[in-house]
C-alpha positions in Angstrom: 22.6 12.0 -4.2 19.3 10.5 -3.0 18.6 6.8 -3.5 15.2 5.4 -4.4 13.3 4.1 -1.5 12.4 0.5 -1.7 8.7 0.0 -2.1 7.5 -3.1 -0.3 5.7 -5.8 -2.3 2.0 -5.1 -2.6 -0.5 -7.3 -4.3 -2.8 -4.6 -5.6 -5.3 -7.0 -7.1 -5.7 -8.7 -3.7 -6.0 -5.4 -1.9 -8.7 -4.2 -4.3 -10.6 -7.5 -3.8 -10.4 -7.1 0.0 -11.7 -3.6 -0.3 -14.6 -4.6 -2.6 -15.6 -7.6 -0.4 -15.4 -5.4 2.7 -17.6 -2.7 1.1 -20.1 -5.4 -0.1 -20.1 -7.0 3.4 -20.8 -3.6 5.1 -23.7 -2.9 2.7 -25.2 -6.3 3.2 -24.9 -5.8 7.0 -27.0 -2.6 6.7 -29.6 -4.4 4.7 -29.9 -7.8 6.3 -27.9 -7.8 9.5 -25.2 -10.3 10.5 -27.4 -13.4 10.4 -27.9 -13.8 6.7 -26.2 -16.6 4.9 -24.7 -14.1 2.3 -23.3 -12.0 5.0 -21.7 -15.0 6.7 -20.2 -16.1 3.3 -18.7 -12.7 2.7 -17.3 -12.6 6.2 -15.6 -16.0 5.6 -14.3 -14.8 2.2 -12.9 -11.6 3.7 -11.2 -13.6 6.4 -9.6 -15.9 3.8 -8.5 -13.0 1.7 -6.9 -11.2 4.7 -5.1 -14.4 5.7 -3.8 -14.7 2.1 -2.6 -11.1 2.2 -0.8 -11.5 5.5 0.8 -14.7 4.3 2.1 -12.9 1.2 3.5 -10.1 3.3 5.3 -12.5 5.5 6.7 -14.4 2.5 8.2 -11.1 1.1 9.9 -10.0 4.3 
């Protein structure tokens, strides 16, 4: 008899937000380059979201 595999904890809302910000950041890079204030803000936001994701993954180990 097979047992169900344990699915690791995933914050899907956070993952979707990371994907959206990353896509928006890439589009902005194509339009304005890396020096625009909006691009820098999105880069910081993406960094914070990634840190939040990593901290959640560590907490659920």
